N, C-alpha and C positions, 0 to 999 in steps of 0.2 A: 639387386645389382642394376646399375644404369649402364646401358650399352649404346655407344654411338656407332651407327652403321654408316659407312661411306661407300658410295658408288657413283659412277659417272652420271652427270646431268648434261652439262654443256658439251662434254667430250663425245657424247653419243648415248642414246637410250636403247641400244640394241640388246642389252642384258637386263632390261627392267623386269621381265618375268622371273629371271633368276634372282634378282634382288628381292622381289616380292616373296619368293619361296624361302629364301634365306632369312629374311626378316620374320616371317611367320614362325620359322623354327627357332630363331633367337628368342622369341617371346617365352620359350620354355625356361630360359635362364635369367630373365629379368625384363626390365622396362627398356624398350627400344625408343630412344629419344628422337630418332630421325626416320620414323616409319614412313614418312612421305616419299622417301627415296624410291620405294617400291611401288608408288602409285603410277599406274599405267597411263593416267590422264596427264601426268606431268611431262611436258615436252622438253626438248633440249634447250628451250628458251628459259626453263626453270620457272621460278615463281616471279613471273614478269610484272605482277602487280605490286611487288615489294621493292623497296629501294635496296641497291647493292650493299650499302653500308649497314642497313638494318639486318640483311641476311647474314653478312659477315659477322657482325657483333653477336647476333642470336646464336649462330652456329658455333662460334668460338666459346660462348658461354655454356652451351650444351656440351661441347667437347671437354671443356675443363671440369664440368660437373660429373662426367662419365667415369666409370670405373675402368672400362675397356673400350678399345676401338677395334671393330671388325670391319675390314675393308675388302670389297670385291674389286680387284684391280686388273681384271682381264682387259677392260676398255680403258686405255690411258686417259687420265684426267689431271689437269693442273690443280684443280681444287682438291681432289683426293690426295694428291701428293703433298699439298700444303697442310691438309688436315693430319696426315701421317707425321709430317715434320713437327707440327705443333704438339701432337700427342707424345711423340718421342721426347721432345724437350721438356715435357711436363710429367715424365715418368709413368705414362699410361702403359698398360699391357696392350700389345698390338698383335693382331692376327690379320695377315693379308692372304686372301684366297684368290687363286687364279686358275684359268684353264689354258691349255696350250692350243691356241686358235691360229690356224694357218702358219704355224712355225714361229709366231711372234713370241718374244720373251718379255718378262717384266724387267723393269729397270734394276740394274745392279745396285743402285743407290737404295733401293728397297730390299731386294733379295739379299744383298750383302751386309746389311746393317745388323750388328750383333744383337740388338734388343728388339728386333722385329721378327716374329715368327711368320714365315712365308710357306704356304702349302699349296701344291698343285692338286687339283681334283678333276675328275672326268665327268662326274654326274652328281646330282643332288644328294643321293644316298652317301656318296663318298664325302661330300662337303659336310653333311650332318655328322658323320663319324669324326671328322676333323674338329668340328665345333664341340662335340661331346668331350673329346680328349683335351681340348683347350680349356674349357670351363671346368673340367674335373681337376686339372692341375692348378688353376688360379684360385679356386674357391677354398 
């Protein structure tokens, strides 16, 4: 199974350690095409040695080749929202994970979408349980 993991880069890297742990766990279910999202050396400037068009085209190609999209959406990101929209329009299975941080909520455009599974978690163990259930249903 090919998994596209989405998490904030330009919107903020405060959750990169969480991304890394989720990506590590996702490897139990298949190939994570975007493993670099969990790289702690990647700053909010992203892959600044690569051209924006190259990054867009590469990432869309990966997204369209993926079986599922798993997004950590606690930190708002225009790019992640774009990826979710593209995955949705292409019939991908989508899971959005989020934590309730400082009373912030995720967008109703994500949480209210009927073909997006949105799940709140409090810690990594709870996120792992959600991932187990998600992949059990879709396999």
